N, C-alpha and C positions, 0 to 999 in steps of 0.2 A: 477381384471381380466387381467390387463396388457394392456388394450385397451384404447387408447387416441383419442380424437377428432382430426381430421386432418383439419388444417386451410390452405387453399391454399395460395400461395405466394401473398403478397400484391402487388397492382399495382405500377409500377414505370414508369416514363415518357418514352415513346417509346413503351410500351407494347400495344398490340392490344386488342380491344374489339369487340367481335362478336355478331351479332344480328340474332336471329332465330325466326321463327313463329311456335311454337310447337302445336298451337291450331288454332285460326282464323288468317287470313291474314289481311294485311293493304292495302286497295284499294281506300279509299276516297281521292280525290285530296288534300284536306287541311291536311289530316293526312300524306300524302306523303311529302308535303311541310315541315311539322313539323319534319319528320324523316330526311330529307336532312339537315335541320338546326341543328338538334341534331348531325349529323355526322360532320358538319363543326365546331360546338362549341366544341365538344370533341377533334377534331383534333387540334384546337387552344390551348387546354389544354395539348396537348402532347400525345393524345391517338388516333392512327389511328383506323378506324372502318371498319370492314368487315361485309357486309350484306349478309346473306345466300340467295341462289338462289330463294327461293319461299316465301320470306317475303311479297312481293307485289302481291301475287297471291290469288285467291279465287276459290274454286271448286263449288261455288253456293249453298253449303249446310253447310256453317258455318265453313269450314276448309280451311287452306291455300293450302293443298294438302292431298293426302292419307297418312295413317300412316307410310307406308314404306318410302315414300319420305321425310316426316318430320323427321323420324329417321335418314335417310341418311344425311340430312342437319345438324342435330345436331352432328352426328358422325364426320362430316367434321371439325366442330369447335373444338370438343374434340381433334382431331388429329393434329390440326394446332398449332405448337409450338410457333408461334408468338402471339397467343391469350391467354390472362391471365384471361379474364372475359367474360362470355356469358350472355347477357341480353335479356330477352324475348321481342318480339315485342308487344304481346297482350295476353289477356286471351281468353276465349271462352267456349266450352263445351266438346271437344273431344280429349283432350291431351292424355288420357289414351290409345288411339288407337296406338300411336307411341311407347309406353313404351317397348313392346316386340322387337322392332327393334332398340333399343338404345344399343350401344356397351359400356357398363359401364366399361369394362376391360381397355379401353383406358383412361377413366377418372381416374381410380384407379392408373394407372401408372403415370399419369400427372395431378394431381388435379388442378382444376381452379375454380374460382367463377362462380356460376350459380345463376341468379337473376330473379325474376318475382313474380307475385301474382295471386290470384283468381284461375283459372283453372290450373295454373302452380304448385299449391300445390302438386299434385300427383308426379311430377318430383322431386321437391325439397325434399319432404318428404321421398321419396325412397332413394335419395342420402345421406341424413343425417341419417336416422334411420337404413338403411341397410348397407351403406358403410362407415359410420362414417366420412363423409366429410361435413364440414360446408357449408351452402348455405344461400342466402339472400332472405327473403320474403319482397319485396319492389317494388317500382314503375317500370313501363315498360320503354322501351327505349325512347318512344316519349316524356316523360317529360323532357329529356335533350334538347328538341327542343323549349321549351318556351324561348322567347326572353330574359327575365330577370329571371334567376334561382331563384326559391324559396329556402329558407333556407333548406327545406327538401331535395331538389335535391343536393345542395352543400354538405350537410351532408352525403348523400348517396355516393357521389364520394369520400369524405374524408374517409369514413369508408373503402371503397375498397382500399384506399391508406394506410390503417393501422393507421390513425391518431386518431381514436376513440374519436370523439367529443361527449360530453354529449348531448343527444337529449332531448330538453325541449318541453313540450306541446306547441302547437301553439296557437295564439290568436283567429284565425277564421278558419273555414273549409268550403268546398264546399258541400252544402246540396242538391242543385238542379241539374238538368241536363241541360247543355247548349250546343247549337250548336257552332261549330267553325266559326269564322269570317275571321281570317287571317291564322290560323294554328300555330301561335306563342304565343297564349294566355297563361297566367299563370292561377292559380286557381281563380275561382269566389268565394271569401271567403265571404259567405253570412250569416253565423251563428257563434256565439261565441263558442269556445271550452270549454267544462266543463266536466272534468272527474268526475265520481261518484263512491264513495266507497260503496261497496255492502251492508254493514250492517250499514251504516251511521257513520263509524269511522271518527274521526277527522283527523287522519293521518294513512297512511299505508306505511310501508317499507317492501319490500319483495324481496328475491333474489332466484336464482335457474338457472338451465340450460334450455335455451329456446327451445321449439319445438311447432309447431302448424301450422296454416294456415286457409284456408277457410273451414268452416264446411260443406258447400254444397259438397265439394270434399272429405273431410275426411270420410263423411258418406258412400260413396260408394267404397272407396279403403280399408276400414277397413276389416281385415280378409283375404285379398288377399295376394298373394306373394309379393306385393309391399308395404306391411305394416310391418314395423319392430319395431312397438311401444313397444311391451312387452320386447323384447331384449334390446332396447334402454333405457327404463326407469329402467331396472334392472342394466345395466352397470353403469348408472350415478345417481343412487338413493341417493348416499351420498351427492350429490349437491342439491338435491331436484329438481323436474321437474316443471319449470315455464311455464305453458301453455299460449299461446296467441291464440285466436280464433276470427273469424269474419264471418259474413254471407253475401252472396249476396242477396238471396231471401229466406225468410223463413216465414212460418206461425208459430204461437206460438205452435200449436200442433205438428208440424213437428220438431221444435227446441227442444221441451221437449223430444221427442222420440229419436232424434239423440243423445242428450247428455246422455239419459238413456242407449242407446245401447253401447256407448263408455265406459261409467262407468261400465256397466256389463261385458264388455270385459276385464276389468282390467286396462284400459289405465290410470286412475287417481290414481292408488295405491300409488304413491310416489310424488303426487302433492304438491308443496310448495305454489302455488297460481295460479290464473287465471286472464288473461288480455284480456278483450273483446274490440274489435274495435267497431266503430259506425256501426250498421246494415244498409245495403244499402236500402233494401226494406223489410219491416216487416209488417205482417198483423196478425190479430187474430180474430177468429170467436167468441171467448169467452170473449173478452175484457181484455185479459191477457197481461200485459206489458212485454217487452223483459226481463227486469231485474227480474220480478217475475217468468217468465218461467225458466230462468237460475237457479235462486236460489232454485226453487222447486226440482231440481235435484242435484245441487252442494252444497247447503247450509249445509248439514249434514257432509260434509268433513272437516268443521271447519278450512278452510284456507282462506286467503284474496282473495277477488274478486273485480276487478276494471272494471268499465264499461265506454264506450264512449271514449276510448283512441284513439290516433292518429295512428290507425292501419287499413290498408285495403282499401276498395273501396271508402270511402268518404275522399278524400285527403284534405290537404297534409298528408302524412303518414310517420311514422318512418320506418327506415330500420331495420328489425328484423333478426338477424343472428341465424338461426337454428343451435343448437349445442353449442352456446356460453353461458357463464355464464353472467348474468346481474343482476343489482340491480335497482329496480323501487321504486320511492317514489311518493305518491299521497296525496295531502293536499289542501283543499280549492278550489277544482275544477281544480287544475293545478298539474303538476307533471313532472317527468323526468325519463329517462332510461339511464343507464351507463353500459358499458361492463366492467367486472372485471376479 
């Protein structure tokens, strides 16, 4: 069809990084300490940081500000020619309120990287599936504020620089929830990482064009004007669509019905495989495991499914480039992802 994925210009020393709060704001004192350290550490790497006006604000109802104001903050970063990447401050619940107020025409004229995860799914998903501009589903700005960068953070910056390191499964991940003590902490790596091949395969090798995000969000933007899935998968069907999905909070019953809904909408027609992150909070009234719930809907598609990957809320996490082609290998509980 003559349409190609647009990859924004890779970061070079001296390029600016913008920070915006498209959902919730950052107001806890230790989180602000973390942000200030992130700004200093990125400046030391050669990347000056611009923090949008309402990042450190809170309307008292889970938002940094109203949707119009958040849209204005993001539009300002879109229009600033000194900024080559925009990284979200935080997730939340209400990002969709700002979408009608975003001037995406400015981004089309001057594509730049946009990164975040969780509630940021709706923003990233629209940009990639409707505008054919690659985006990054990855950690928020605060992770640059840990005193000693984890490999995941270094990899994330290197990817934005166009260095394309292979991302290998990590040794441990943070399973619990921990209060900050200094604001400069790294991950509390309290459980071993173990990828799981969905049908017990000894080894899985799968490739395709990546798209996905947080299922909690995809479930309510599907079918709206911000959903370009069917057009996207048709354009890139020859590559195979490699879905990555993760959930913040889900009951097994809800998970099954969300996947059923997306499947019936035709989202998975050209799927080459599925990559699932570690579920953050998962419950079941029926004693159904996360894997069983997923396979009850996706099993008959007869494509590889990998669980408990380093994607999403339970960090450290991979940087997933929406719209990029990638190859994933999973064997003996470990694995890797490489962009191709």
